[in-house]
Residue frames as qw, qx, qy, qz and C-alpha x, y, z in Angstrom:
[[0.001, 0.889, 0.459, 0.001, 0.01, 0.02, -0.01],
 [0.425, 0.521, -0.030, 0.739, 1.47, 3.32, -1.01],
 [0.356, -0.367, -0.460, 0.726, 2.42, 5.75, 1.73],
 [0.046, 0.123, -0.087, -0.987, 0.90, 8.60, -0.27],
 [0.163, -0.434, -0.808, -0.363, -2.53, 7.05, -0.69],
 [0.266, -0.357, 0.065, -0.893, -5.41, 9.25, 0.37],
 [0.780, -0.306, 0.181, -0.515, -6.51, 6.94, 3.17],
 [0.062, -0.322, 0.943, -0.054, -5.80, 3.44, 4.41],
 [0.791, 0.071, -0.111, -0.597, -8.12, 0.83, 2.97],
 [0.342, -0.273, 0.895, -0.088, -8.20, -2.82, 4.02],
 [0.657, 0.205, -0.453, -0.566, -9.36, -5.57, 1.69],
 [0.738, -0.078, -0.670, 0.014, -8.96, -8.52, 4.08],
 [0.684, -0.719, -0.086, -0.092, -9.07, -9.27, 7.81],
 [0.827, -0.158, -0.020, 0.539, -5.34, -10.08, 7.80],
 [0.340, 0.504, 0.073, 0.791, -4.66, -6.62, 6.34],
 [0.363, -0.779, -0.118, -0.498, -6.77, -4.96, 9.01],
 [0.821, -0.565, -0.056, 0.062, -5.00, -6.86, 11.81],
 [0.721, 0.298, -0.157, 0.606, -1.51, -5.88, 10.71],
 [0.449, -0.677, -0.225, 0.538, 0.37, -3.70, 13.19],
 [0.138, -0.497, 0.278, 0.811, 1.83, -1.63, 10.36],
 [0.597, 0.613, 0.488, -0.171, -0.29, -0.63, 7.32],
 [0.486, 0.872, -0.063, 0.010, 2.08, 1.46, 5.18],
 [0.793, 0.270, -0.189, 0.512, 5.73, 1.46, 4.18],
 [0.059, 0.706, -0.228, 0.668, 6.25, 4.81, 5.88],
 [0.726, -0.600, 0.116, -0.315, 5.28, 3.22, 9.19],
 [0.957, -0.069, -0.025, 0.280, 7.99, 0.61, 8.74],
 [0.499, 0.545, -0.156, 0.656, 10.47, 3.35, 7.93],
 [0.303, -0.735, 0.198, -0.574, 9.55, 5.28, 11.07],
 [0.911, -0.399, 0.053, -0.084, 9.81, 2.08, 13.12],
 [0.856, 0.206, -0.103, 0.463, 13.27, 1.44, 11.71],
 [0.222, 0.660, -0.193, 0.692, 14.42, 4.98, 12.51],
 [0.585, -0.666, 0.164, -0.432, 13.11, 4.76, 16.09],
 [0.974, -0.193, -0.006, 0.115, 14.79, 1.39, 16.54],
 [0.664, 0.413, -0.174, 0.598, 18.11, 2.78, 15.31],
 [0.110, -0.723, 0.190, -0.655, 17.78, 5.71, 17.72],
 [0.793, -0.536, 0.101, -0.271, 17.06, 3.42, 20.63],
 [0.953, 0.041, -0.078, 0.291, 20.02, 1.18, 19.80],
 [0.538, 0.443, -0.179, 0.695, 22.56, 4.00, 19.58],
 [0.352, -0.842, -0.060, -0.405, 21.23, 5.90, 22.62],
 [0.788, -0.594, 0.031, 0.159, 23.40, 4.17, 25.27],
 [0.765, 0.104, 0.113, 0.625, 26.51, 4.89, 23.20],
 [0.241, 0.544, 0.116, 0.795, 25.91, 8.64, 22.97],
 [0.449, -0.776, -0.118, -0.428, 24.21, 9.46, 26.31],
 [0.148, 0.428, -0.699, 0.553, 26.03, 9.89, 29.58],
 [0.249, -0.203, -0.903, 0.285, 24.93, 8.20, 32.81],
 [0.186, 0.265, 0.387, -0.863, 22.71, 11.11, 33.83],
 [0.539, 0.252, -0.244, -0.766, 20.64, 11.00, 30.67],
 [0.453, 0.039, -0.874, -0.172, 20.66, 7.21, 30.66],
 [0.035, -0.207, -0.806, 0.553, 19.16, 7.24, 34.15],
 [0.411, 0.327, 0.129, -0.841, 16.40, 9.52, 32.81],
 [0.533, 0.209, -0.629, -0.526, 15.90, 7.19, 29.83],
 [0.273, -0.052, -0.948, 0.158, 15.61, 4.21, 32.20],
 [0.176, 0.293, 0.591, -0.731, 13.03, 6.02, 34.31],
 [0.487, 0.313, -0.204, -0.790, 11.09, 6.82, 31.15],
 [0.434, 0.113, -0.846, -0.288, 11.10, 3.17, 30.05],
 [0.104, -0.221, -0.882, 0.404, 9.65, 2.10, 33.40],
 [0.280, 0.359, 0.286, -0.843, 7.08, 4.91, 33.21],
 [0.444, 0.192, -0.562, -0.671, 6.01, 3.73, 29.72],
 [0.309, -0.117, -0.944, -0.015, 5.09, 0.30, 31.13],
 [0.003, -0.377, -0.689, 0.619, 3.03, 1.84, 33.92],
 [0.311, 0.371, -0.026, -0.874, 1.33, 4.37, 31.63],
 [0.400, 0.074, -0.760, -0.506, 0.43, 1.65, 29.09],
 [0.208, -0.251, -0.921, 0.212, -1.11, -0.38, 31.90],
 [0.111, 0.434, 0.466, -0.763, -3.15, 2.55, 33.17],
 [0.335, 0.298, -0.327, -0.832, -4.31, 3.42, 29.66],
 [0.259, -0.108, -0.928, -0.244, -5.65, -0.09, 29.21],
 [0.116, -0.470, -0.785, 0.387, -7.97, 0.56, 32.14],
 [0.074, 0.613, 0.255, -0.745, -8.82, 4.24, 31.71],
 [0.187, 0.449, -0.407, -0.773, -8.42, 4.87, 27.99],
 [0.279, 0.075, -0.848, -0.445, -9.60, 1.57, 26.56],
 [0.261, -0.364, -0.891, 0.075, -12.08, 0.36, 29.17],
 [0.222, -0.627, -0.204, -0.718, -13.32, 3.68, 30.52],
 [0.714, -0.596, -0.358, 0.085, -12.72, 2.74, 34.20],
 [0.117, 0.828, -0.298, 0.461, -10.93, 5.64, 35.88],
 [0.842, -0.321, -0.321, 0.291, -8.31, 4.82, 38.52],
 [0.038, -0.884, 0.287, -0.368, -6.45, 6.90, 41.05],
 [0.824, -0.501, 0.262, -0.042, -4.68, 3.94, 42.64],
 [0.763, 0.559, -0.280, 0.165, -1.70, 3.66, 40.33],
 [0.031, 0.692, -0.591, 0.414, 0.82, 4.51, 43.05],
 [0.715, -0.333, 0.486, -0.377, -0.60, 1.85, 45.31],
 [0.967, 0.223, 0.113, -0.054, -0.36, -0.88, 42.68],
 [0.499, 0.685, -0.441, 0.295, 3.20, 0.20, 41.84],
 [0.306, -0.600, 0.604, -0.427, 3.94, -0.27, 45.55],
 [0.911, -0.081, 0.321, -0.244, 2.44, -3.75, 45.55],
 [0.858, 0.477, -0.147, 0.118, 4.66, -4.73, 42.63],
 [0.263, 0.718, -0.501, 0.405, 7.77, -3.22, 44.17],
 [0.474, -0.518, 0.564, -0.434, 7.34, -4.56, 47.67],
 [0.949, 0.013, 0.242, -0.204, 6.24, -8.07, 46.63],
 [0.795, 0.525, -0.243, 0.181, 9.10, -8.45, 44.19],
 [0.084, 0.690, -0.560, 0.452, 11.67, -7.18, 46.73],
 [0.649, -0.391, 0.508, -0.410, 10.32, -9.52, 49.41],
 [0.973, 0.179, 0.097, -0.111, 10.18, -12.56, 47.15],
 [0.679, 0.578, -0.334, 0.307, 13.73, -11.98, 45.95],
 [0.007, 0.640, -0.542, 0.545, 15.07, -11.01, 49.41],
 [0.579, -0.351, 0.543, -0.496, 13.29, -12.91, 52.15],
 [0.905, 0.107, 0.351, -0.215, 12.39, -15.98, 50.07],
 [0.334, -0.503, 0.665, 0.439, 15.49, -15.98, 47.83],
 [0.721, 0.517, 0.461, -0.034, 13.56, -16.47, 44.62],
 [0.490, 0.091, 0.408, 0.765, 15.40, -15.82, 41.31],
 [0.072, 0.365, 0.058, -0.926, 14.71, -12.25, 40.19],
 [0.299, -0.036, -0.619, -0.726, 12.67, -13.26, 37.08],
 [0.373, -0.400, -0.836, -0.042, 10.41, -15.44, 39.26],
 [0.181, -0.445, -0.485, 0.731, 10.13, -12.68, 41.87],
 [0.163, 0.211, -0.205, -0.942, 9.07, -10.20, 39.20],
 [0.367, -0.176, -0.768, -0.495, 6.59, -12.71, 37.73],
 [0.320, -0.451, -0.782, 0.287, 5.14, -13.34, 41.20],
 [0.059, -0.374, -0.247, 0.892, 4.83, -9.62, 41.76],
 [0.260, 0.032, -0.475, -0.840, 2.96, -9.18, 38.47],
 [0.408, -0.316, -0.826, -0.225, 0.50, -11.96, 39.38],
 [0.283, -0.454, -0.644, 0.547, -0.04, -10.70, 42.91],
 [0.045, 0.285, 0.021, -0.957, -0.61, -7.14, 41.71],
 [0.329, -0.104, -0.636, -0.690, -3.08, -8.36, 39.10],
 [0.382, -0.419, -0.821, 0.058, -5.05, -10.25, 41.75],
 [0.191, -0.474, -0.441, 0.738, -5.12, -7.27, 44.10],
 [0.107, 0.156, -0.262, -0.946, -6.07, -5.00, 41.24],
 [0.363, -0.283, -0.757, -0.465, -9.00, -7.26, 40.31],
 [0.328, -0.484, -0.721, 0.371, -10.09, -7.20, 43.98],
 [0.065, -0.479, -0.210, 0.850, -10.09, -3.43, 44.14],
 [0.152, 0.022, -0.538, -0.829, -11.85, -3.41, 40.75],
 [0.054, -0.422, -0.902, 0.068, -14.97, -4.98, 42.29],
 [0.110, 0.610, 0.370, -0.692, -16.53, -1.54, 42.97],
 [0.103, 0.317, -0.482, -0.810, -16.27, -0.92, 39.23],
 [0.009, -0.281, -0.930, -0.235, -19.05, -3.44, 38.70],
 [0.078, -0.751, -0.643, 0.129, -21.52, -0.98, 40.27],
 [0.167, -0.815, -0.081, 0.550, -19.78, 2.39, 40.16],
 [0.595, 0.547, 0.291, 0.512, -18.86, 4.77, 37.35],
 [0.172, 0.831, 0.053, 0.527, -17.20, 8.12, 36.86],
 [0.088, -0.686, 0.404, -0.599, -16.44, 10.16, 39.97],
 [0.819, -0.417, 0.203, -0.337, -17.71, 7.43, 42.30],
 [0.966, 0.127, -0.076, 0.212, -15.31, 4.90, 40.83],
 [0.406, 0.642, -0.321, 0.565, -12.48, 7.41, 41.05],
 [0.430, -0.642, 0.363, -0.521, -13.17, 7.84, 44.78],
 [0.969, -0.188, 0.103, -0.119, -13.25, 4.04, 45.20],
 [0.836, 0.333, -0.169, 0.401, -9.87, 3.63, 43.51],
 [0.055, 0.725, -0.345, 0.594, -8.53, 6.55, 45.56],
 [0.750, -0.517, 0.248, -0.330, -9.52, 4.50, 48.61],
 [0.980, 0.068, -0.037, 0.185, -7.41, 1.62, 47.31],
 [0.464, 0.621, -0.285, 0.564, -4.44, 3.98, 47.06],
 [0.307, -0.672, 0.353, -0.574, -4.90, 5.08, 50.66],
 [0.930, -0.294, 0.124, -0.182, -5.44, 1.53, 51.94],
 [0.898, 0.249, -0.139, 0.336, -2.33, 0.17, 50.25],
 [0.264, 0.660, -0.320, 0.627, -0.27, 3.17, 51.37],
 [0.582, -0.612, 0.260, -0.468, -1.51, 2.71, 54.95],
 [0.991, -0.129, 0.030, -0.004, -0.61, -0.98, 54.91],
 [0.782, 0.356, -0.195, 0.473, 2.92, -0.55, 53.60],
 [0.033, 0.691, -0.314, 0.650, 3.57, 2.22, 56.11],
 [0.598, -0.515, 0.329, -0.518, 2.21, 0.42, 59.16],
 [0.997, -0.050, -0.025, -0.058, 2.93, -3.27, 58.49],
 [0.240, -0.811, 0.529, 0.073, 6.38, -3.60, 60.00],
 [0.831, -0.056, 0.539, 0.124, 6.83, -7.16, 58.69],
 [0.683, 0.710, 0.127, 0.113, 7.31, -5.80, 55.17],
 [0.360, 0.802, -0.304, 0.366, 10.42, -3.85, 56.07],
 [0.728, -0.155, -0.509, 0.431, 11.48, -5.53, 59.33],
 [0.370, -0.815, -0.316, 0.314, 10.66, -2.29, 61.10],
 [0.483, -0.208, 0.180, 0.831, 13.19, -0.24, 59.10],
 [0.276, 0.736, 0.198, -0.586, 10.64, 1.60, 56.95],
 [0.478, 0.679, -0.399, -0.389, 12.39, 0.63, 53.72],
 [0.945, 0.003, 0.316, 0.088, 13.72, -2.43, 51.87],
 [0.020, -0.712, 0.582, 0.392, 17.19, -2.71, 50.42],
 [0.918, 0.341, 0.136, -0.149, 17.26, -4.79, 47.26],
 [0.647, -0.330, 0.515, 0.456, 20.31, -6.70, 46.09],
 [0.159, 0.541, -0.456, -0.689, 21.79, -5.76, 42.76],
 [0.835, 0.341, -0.008, -0.432, 20.01, -7.34, 39.81],
 [0.187, -0.423, 0.874, 0.151, 21.29, -10.84, 39.13],
 [0.859, 0.273, 0.084, -0.425, 20.12, -13.45, 36.63],
 [0.964, 0.230, -0.104, 0.087, 21.61, -16.89, 35.93],
 [0.793, -0.308, -0.007, 0.525, 24.68, -16.02, 37.96],
 [0.416, 0.366, 0.147, 0.820, 25.34, -12.79, 36.08],
 [0.231, -0.765, -0.405, 0.446, 25.19, -9.57, 38.13],
 [0.333, 0.885, 0.148, 0.290, 25.02, -6.08, 36.68],
 [0.628, -0.042, -0.204, 0.750, 28.45, -4.45, 37.13],
 [0.167, -0.811, -0.294, 0.477, 28.49, -1.10, 38.87],
 [0.288, -0.357, 0.359, 0.813, 30.81, 0.38, 36.23],
 [0.146, -0.063, -0.608, -0.778, 28.17, 0.00, 33.48],
 [0.171, 0.323, 0.800, -0.476, 25.05, -0.02, 35.67],
 [0.412, 0.549, 0.165, -0.709, 22.95, 2.41, 33.65],
 [0.352, 0.406, -0.640, -0.549, 23.92, 0.93, 30.27],
 [0.106, -0.024, -0.994, -0.030, 23.10, -2.65, 31.26],
 [0.227, 0.441, 0.687, -0.530, 19.81, -1.62, 32.84],
 [0.375, 0.476, -0.186, -0.774, 18.94, 0.35, 29.68],
 [0.336, 0.187, -0.816, -0.431, 19.09, -2.80, 27.56],
 [0.037, -0.233, -0.941, 0.243, 17.07, -4.83, 30.10],
 [0.235, 0.513, 0.452, -0.691, 14.41, -2.15, 30.43],
 [0.321, 0.406, -0.413, -0.750, 14.30, -1.52, 26.69],
 [0.240, 0.015, -0.933, -0.266, 13.60, -5.20, 25.95],
 [0.001, -0.389, -0.840, 0.378, 10.96, -5.51, 28.69],
 [0.237, 0.512, 0.183, -0.805, 9.29, -2.24, 27.64],
 [0.322, 0.287, -0.604, -0.670, 9.16, -3.22, 23.99],
 [0.198, -0.151, -0.965, -0.076, 7.65, -6.61, 24.85],
 [0.072, 0.458, 0.658, -0.593, 5.10, -4.89, 27.14],
 [0.292, 0.463, -0.100, -0.831, 4.10, -2.38, 24.44],
 [0.319, 0.149, -0.790, -0.502, 3.76, -5.12, 21.83],
 [0.110, -0.268, -0.940, 0.182, 1.69, -7.26, 24.21],
 [0.173, 0.504, 0.438, -0.725, -0.61, -4.33, 25.04],
 [0.316, 0.384, -0.377, -0.781, -1.01, -3.50, 21.36],
 [0.290, 0.036, -0.899, -0.327, -1.94, -7.08, 20.56],
 [0.121, 0.285, 0.808, -0.501, -4.50, -7.31, 23.35],
 [0.389, 0.530, 0.237, -0.715, -6.77, -5.00, 21.39],
 [0.392, 0.307, -0.662, -0.560, -6.56, -7.19, 18.29],
 [0.149, -0.094, -0.981, 0.087, -8.32, -9.93, 20.27],
 [0.378, -0.590, -0.594, -0.394, -11.92, -10.40, 21.36],
 [0.515, -0.544, -0.459, 0.478, -10.93, -9.56, 24.94],
 [0.264, -0.203, 0.020, 0.943, -9.52, -6.19, 23.94],
 [0.158, -0.313, -0.495, -0.795, -12.53, -5.41, 21.78],
 [0.455, -0.626, -0.632, -0.042, -14.79, -6.22, 24.72],
 [0.395, -0.413, -0.276, 0.773, -12.84, -3.64, 26.77],
 [0.041, -0.026, 0.249, 0.967, -13.55, -1.00, 24.14],
 [0.318, -0.466, -0.676, -0.475, -17.19, -2.02, 23.90],
 [0.448, -0.610, -0.554, 0.346, -17.57, -1.50, 27.67],
 [0.271, -0.300, -0.052, 0.913, -15.94, 1.92, 27.34],
 [0.072, -0.144, -0.448, -0.880, -18.15, 3.07, 24.49],
 [0.616, -0.246, -0.040, -0.747, -21.46, 1.83, 25.90],
 [0.115, -0.221, 0.932, -0.264, -21.63, -0.89, 28.53],
 [0.632, 0.245, 0.507, -0.532, -25.35, -1.50, 28.17],
 [0.717, 0.550, -0.243, -0.352, -25.06, -2.05, 24.40],
 [0.229, 0.498, -0.835, 0.035, -21.98, -4.23, 25.01],
 [0.381, -0.057, 0.831, -0.401, -23.94, -6.41, 27.42],
 [0.710, 0.404, 0.221, -0.533, -26.77, -6.61, 24.89],
 [0.690, 0.552, -0.416, -0.217, -24.49, -8.11, 22.25],
 [0.957, -0.064, -0.278, 0.046, -23.09, -10.69, 24.61],
 [0.357, 0.517, -0.520, 0.578, -20.17, -9.05, 26.45],
 [0.676, -0.509, -0.499, 0.188, -19.85, -10.27, 30.02],
 [0.013, -0.885, 0.100, -0.455, -19.46, -6.96, 31.85],
 [0.717, -0.664, 0.207, -0.041, -18.26, -8.53, 35.10],
 [0.882, -0.035, 0.236, 0.405, -15.54, -10.50, 33.37],
 [0.502, 0.669, 0.104, 0.538, -14.52, -7.62, 31.11],
 [0.175, -0.904, 0.124, -0.369, -14.20, -5.04, 33.88],
 [0.755, -0.590, 0.283, 0.043, -12.40, -7.29, 36.33],
 [0.854, 0.171, 0.223, 0.438, -10.08, -8.58, 33.61],
 [0.323, 0.809, 0.007, 0.492, -9.29, -5.00, 32.62],
 [0.419, -0.847, 0.244, -0.217, -8.38, -4.16, 36.21],
 [0.879, -0.312, 0.307, 0.187, -6.26, -7.31, 36.48],
 [0.749, 0.421, 0.169, 0.483, -4.42, -6.78, 33.18],
 [0.112, 0.886, -0.075, 0.445, -3.83, -3.10, 33.89],
 [0.583, -0.751, 0.283, -0.127, -2.60, -3.82, 37.43],
 [0.929, -0.042, 0.217, 0.296, -0.32, -6.55, 36.06],
 [0.553, 0.625, 0.016, 0.551, 1.45, -4.03, 33.83],
 [0.203, -0.867, 0.176, -0.420, 1.68, -1.58, 36.74],
 [0.832, -0.507, 0.225, 0.018, 3.04, -4.32, 39.00],
 [0.849, 0.251, 0.094, 0.455, 5.71, -5.05, 36.43],
 [0.231, 0.785, -0.089, 0.567, 6.70, -1.36, 36.44],
 [0.530, -0.772, 0.204, -0.285, 6.81, -1.36, 40.25],
 [0.937, -0.229, 0.178, 0.195, 8.95, -4.52, 40.38],
 [0.687, 0.463, 0.025, 0.559, 11.40, -3.11, 37.86],
 [0.075, -0.865, 0.125, -0.480, 11.54, 0.11, 39.86],
 [0.767, -0.612, 0.183, -0.065, 12.48, -1.86, 43.01],
 [0.897, -0.062, 0.208, 0.384, 15.33, -3.74, 41.34],
 [0.504, 0.654, 0.070, 0.560, 16.56, -0.73, 39.42],
 [0.156, -0.839, 0.166, -0.493, 16.66, 1.70, 42.35],
 [0.590, 0.083, -0.716, 0.363, 17.67, -1.08, 44.79],
 [0.005, 0.083, 0.597, -0.798, 15.60, 0.64, 47.49],
 [0.271, -0.517, -0.689, -0.430, 11.87, 0.34, 48.17],
 [0.087, -0.226, -0.524, 0.817, 10.16, 2.96, 50.35],
 [0.171, 0.673, 0.710, -0.119, 6.59, 4.16, 50.58],
 [0.010, -0.704, 0.000, 0.710, 7.54, 7.75, 49.70],
 [0.058, -0.246, 0.678, 0.690, 8.01, 6.65, 46.08],
 [0.108, -0.310, -0.876, -0.354, 4.39, 5.47, 45.70],
 [0.098, 0.384, 0.503, -0.768, 2.18, 8.27, 47.03],
 [0.418, 0.705, 0.532, -0.212, -0.92, 9.81, 45.53],
 [0.118, 0.793, -0.279, -0.528, 1.25, 12.26, 43.59],
 [0.192, -0.247, 0.861, 0.400, 2.57, 9.32, 41.59],
 [0.352, 0.468, 0.810, -0.026, -0.97, 8.23, 40.77],
 [0.260, 0.860, 0.201, -0.391, -1.81, 11.72, 39.54],
 [0.058, -0.636, 0.561, 0.526, 1.38, 11.91, 37.49],
 [0.261, 0.018, 0.913, 0.312, 0.56, 8.68, 35.68],
 [0.327, 0.685, 0.632, -0.155, -2.99, 9.84, 35.04],
 [0.134, 0.848, -0.119, -0.498, -1.56, 13.05, 33.58],
 [0.243, -0.350, 0.764, 0.484, 0.70, 10.96, 31.32],
 [0.288, 0.328, 0.864, 0.252, -2.20, 9.25, 29.58],
 [0.204, 0.843, 0.392, -0.307, -4.26, 12.43, 29.41],
 [0.012, 0.783, -0.335, -0.524, -1.44, 14.40, 27.80],
 [0.226, -0.248, 0.842, 0.422, -0.43, 11.47, 25.61],
 [0.528, 0.072, -0.430, -0.729, -3.92, 10.52, 24.53],
 [0.612, -0.073, 0.654, -0.439, -6.54, 8.25, 26.07],
 [0.854, 0.325, 0.354, -0.198, -7.28, 4.98, 24.29],
 [0.643, 0.710, -0.281, 0.063, -3.95, 4.83, 22.49],
 [0.893, -0.273, 0.011, 0.359, -0.86, 2.73, 23.24],
 [0.539, 0.402, 0.030, 0.739, 1.29, 5.23, 21.35],
 [0.204, -0.806, -0.055, -0.552, -0.32, 8.02, 23.36],
 [0.791, -0.610, -0.020, 0.052, 0.72, 6.31, 26.62],
 [0.791, 0.011, 0.050, 0.610, 4.30, 6.19, 25.33],
 [0.248, 0.624, 0.098, 0.734, 4.24, 9.83, 24.22],
 [0.446, -0.804, -0.090, -0.383, 2.74, 10.94, 27.52],
 [0.846, -0.461, -0.029, 0.266, 5.26, 9.01, 29.62],
 [0.650, 0.199, 0.066, 0.730, 8.15, 10.49, 27.67],
 [0.050, 0.698, 0.128, 0.702, 6.75, 14.06, 27.78],
 [0.552, -0.772, -0.057, -0.311, 5.78, 14.12, 31.46],
 [0.864, -0.330, -0.020, 0.380, 9.06, 12.47, 32.50],
 [0.571, 0.261, 0.087, 0.774, 11.11, 15.01, 30.57],
 [0.095, -0.847, -0.238, -0.466, 9.10, 18.04, 31.69],
 [0.595, -0.795, -0.007, 0.117, 10.56, 18.21, 35.23],
 [0.743, -0.125, 0.216, 0.621, 14.06, 17.79, 33.77],
 [0.325, 0.583, 0.292, 0.685, 13.45, 20.65, 31.37],
 [0.303, -0.899, -0.172, -0.265, 12.11, 22.87, 34.14],
 [0.719, -0.604, 0.081, 0.334, 15.12, 22.14, 36.39],
 [0.654, 0.133, 0.259, 0.698, 17.51, 22.86, 33.52],
 [0.123, 0.739, 0.254, 0.612, 15.88, 26.20, 32.74],
 [0.508, -0.852, -0.101, -0.082, 15.76, 27.13, 36.42],
 [0.781, -0.359, 0.120, 0.497, 19.45, 26.28, 36.82],
 [0.509, 0.305, 0.269, 0.759, 20.47, 28.42, 33.85],
 [0.067, -0.730, -0.227, -0.642, 18.27, 31.34, 34.92],
 [0.621, -0.544, -0.448, 0.343, 19.28, 31.20, 38.57],
 [0.405, -0.134, -0.088, 0.900, 21.34, 34.37, 38.28],
 [0.109, -0.195, -0.257, -0.940, 18.69, 36.51, 36.57],
 [0.648, -0.372, -0.248, -0.616, 15.61, 34.85, 38.07],
 [0.092, 0.294, -0.848, 0.431, 16.60, 33.55, 41.53],
 [0.613, -0.063, 0.403, -0.677, 13.01, 32.95, 42.60],
 [0.816, 0.224, -0.409, -0.342, 12.80, 30.05, 40.10],
 [0.504, 0.238, -0.781, 0.283, 15.40, 28.09, 42.05],
 [0.160, -0.155, 0.637, -0.738, 13.91, 29.07, 45.41],
 [0.645, 0.170, 0.361, -0.651, 10.36, 28.11, 44.39],
 [0.220, 0.288, -0.821, -0.442, 11.21, 25.26, 42.03],
 [0.087, 0.218, 0.966, -0.112, 8.77, 22.66, 43.50],
 [0.300, 0.607, 0.455, -0.579, 5.91, 25.15, 43.32],
 [0.294, 0.572, -0.393, -0.658, 6.85, 26.18, 39.80],
 [0.060, 0.124, -0.955, -0.262, 6.95, 22.54, 38.72],
 [0.185, 0.412, 0.845, -0.285, 3.49, 21.86, 40.16],
 [0.307, 0.654, 0.158, -0.673, 2.11, 25.00, 38.50],
 [0.275, 0.464, -0.615, -0.575, 3.52, 24.10, 35.07],
 [0.063, 0.040, 0.997, 0.022, 2.40, 20.49, 35.54],
 [0.275, 0.543, 0.680, -0.409, -1.19, 21.57, 36.13],
 [0.291, 0.658, -0.124, -0.684, -1.08, 24.16, 33.34],
 [0.100, 0.300, -0.833, -0.455, 0.09, 21.56, 30.82],
 [0.132, 0.281, 0.947, -0.080, -2.75, 19.21, 31.70],
 [0.267, 0.660, 0.429, -0.555, -5.32, 21.99, 31.48],
 [0.215, 0.589, -0.393, -0.672, -4.02, 23.23, 28.13],
 [0.048, 0.095, -0.936, -0.334, -4.18, 19.73, 26.62],
 [0.176, 0.446, 0.837, -0.262, -7.72, 19.21, 27.95],
 [0.266, 0.730, 0.209, -0.594, -8.82, 22.51, 26.37],
 [0.238, 0.649, -0.460, -0.557, -6.79, 22.64, 23.14],
 [0.572, 0.289, -0.714, -0.283, -6.32, 18.98, 22.24],
 [0.743, -0.349, 0.362, -0.442, -8.21, 16.54, 24.50],
 [0.986, 0.161, -0.029, -0.031, -6.92, 13.59, 22.46],
 [0.668, -0.627, 0.285, 0.280, -3.39, 14.44, 23.40],
 [0.121, -0.655, 0.582, 0.466, -0.02, 14.17, 21.76],
 [0.475, 0.091, 0.841, 0.242, -1.04, 11.12, 19.80],
 [0.416, 0.771, 0.477, -0.072, -3.66, 13.15, 17.94],
 [0.045, 0.896, -0.251, -0.363, -1.08, 15.86, 17.18],
 [0.328, -0.376, 0.787, 0.363, 1.21, 13.19, 15.77],
 [0.487, 0.418, 0.759, 0.110, -1.61, 11.81, 13.64],
 [0.292, 0.907, 0.179, -0.246, -2.29, 15.28, 12.26],
 [0.112, -0.730, 0.531, 0.415, 1.34, 15.67, 11.31],
 [0.413, -0.048, 0.865, 0.280, 1.30, 12.30, 9.53],
 [0.437, 0.660, 0.609, -0.046, -1.95, 13.14, 7.74],
 [0.152, 0.908, -0.085, -0.382, -0.55, 16.50, 6.58],
 [0.183, -0.535, 0.717, 0.407, 2.56, 14.86, 5.15],
 [0.431, 0.166, 0.874, 0.151, 0.60, 12.02, 3.55],
 [0.363, 0.738, 0.566, -0.054, -2.05, 14.23, 1.92],
 [0.083, -0.739, 0.169, 0.647, 0.20, 17.16, 0.96],
 [0.078, 0.048, -0.095, 0.991, -0.38, 19.30, -1.08],
 [0.388, -0.489, -0.562, -0.543, -4.12, 18.60, -0.59],
 [0.231, -0.391, 0.410, -0.790, -6.02, 19.65, 2.48],
 [0.826, -0.223, -0.084, -0.512, -8.27, 16.62, 2.98]]
């Protein structure tokens, strides 16, 4: 199919189910892949640490978008589910000496189960009421990890051993580089898995529930199974992000999983674009780089604008909120829609349709 065709037309089911429909999409994929491969060779440790944080954020944002963007079930408990994944993986690998891959897998399963449990209110609640219910899950999980001394042996935090698999341990000299490759592979597999979910009947049932749950039930969609499965799948992705965070940072503490984290992840999918895997990726990248950009500007303007450095946290919060508001007003479909407009302009040029 030509990249300059005035539209994308499918003549078979196999054509419709392809992940890439035009040659230009394959070219863009190749360019992105090349950029990702050469990144660890051109970035220093500081920027690689930011890239690693972005890769983890992408997994969590994709998981949240499955629930909010594709299924229409709002959640404010992202930070809590990240904590479940982080604490469970750290405990399984530390106290029970499980291999790290098994500890991470166990954390994903446990987080999915707990997510499905806290998704039970979604069977009866919608909108603001469901948001309050998931906010309660955030507060409950945060309360438990702060008060249950068994989790941390009374220290308030968990120290995680350096990542080791099959006898190979990440060397400290190339810590960020090695973690980059691990996180890149896991993130790519997670994005591909999430993308493929919505090529199946299960994923289409999620979207049917989002668009109109009564009509979905009328055509045979089991609402109970669809909603609980959406909570479980979404929480599983989030648990994976939490487990990777624990092993990457090598320290697990409740301060890293507060309500602010939940709001940040919700902002990622709003800014990136609800109901889009690519939007979750764009939003995670944008919202992760925004604080870095603000700190850089504040550092360079410290001499002429000293109040920026003095009030940096407040400035960051103000810009954070302003960005979300602007996207909701100007482009509610987020960065993904802006990217689609750019592609359409290039494809249809010099015509306007």
